[in-house]
N, C-alpha and C positions, 0 to 999 in steps of 0.2 A: 802673435800667439793668440791659438786663441781662449776664451773663455773655461775651457772644458782645462784648460795645461795652467793656466793660474789659479786657481783652483786646488790645484794635486799640487803643487809649488806650498801655499797656504799648511797641507799638511805638513813640510819639510822643511820651511819656511825657520822656526826653533835654530835651528844646525845651519840655517846663515847670519852674515855676523847683519840685517836689519831684521831677525827672529824677535825680536820685541814689537816690533808696531804691529806684529800678528794681531798684540795682546793689550794692545792700547784700543782695541775699539773704535777706530777711528778718529779720535781728536786728533792728533794733526793732520789731519787735510782738514778739520772745523777750526784748528787754529789757524792756517796757513790760510783759508777760508777769511778769514777774519769773523767767523760765526762767534766766536771763541776768546775774545781783547779783556776781557775784565777776570780775578781772579772769583768773583763772587757768579759766572758765567762756571768757572771750570767747579767749583765745590758745587751747582748747580746739578753739572752734566754727570759730577761725580756721586749724587745724590742719586740720578734715575737711573747711572749704569748699575748701581749697591739693590736699589731694588727690581730694578728690568732687565736687569744684560744675567747675561753666563756666568760672570765670576761667580756669584755667591754658589748657581751649582756645582765648576768645578770645584770650588774653595769648600763645597758640600763633600767631594770626592778623594778629598786628600787621608783624613786621618785614617776611613779607612782602608784605604791603599798602599798606605804607609805600613804599616802593622799588616799584612798580605805578602809586603815586602820585606820586611821583620822573617815573620813565620817560614818564605821561599829563604835567604838567605839562611837560615836558622836547618834548614833541612826539612822541611814538615814536610808532613805524605799527602797531596791534592796543595801545596798555597799556589802554584805555581797557574793551579785554575784557579785557582780564587782574584787569584791577581790577573789574566784577563779574560774575565768576568768583568775585572773592575772594569777592565780598560778598556772589556768593548757597552 
């Protein structure tokens, strides 16, 4: 399978049974490779992800996205455009 095709599959992976692995930022690979074997290493890895990973960016987008989805469900004009903009 080509690298481009694998990248495309990453976009739909939450729909697959292994979808959670796409959000692990590679933790399972580090554990399997023996690079993370102690609780202190997990702590250091988590702290690094929170400081430099994508998780804070994604988490920051959730409140406005949830509010916009609520507006859309309530039928407010223009709400879907806001949802689409936030998703982009």
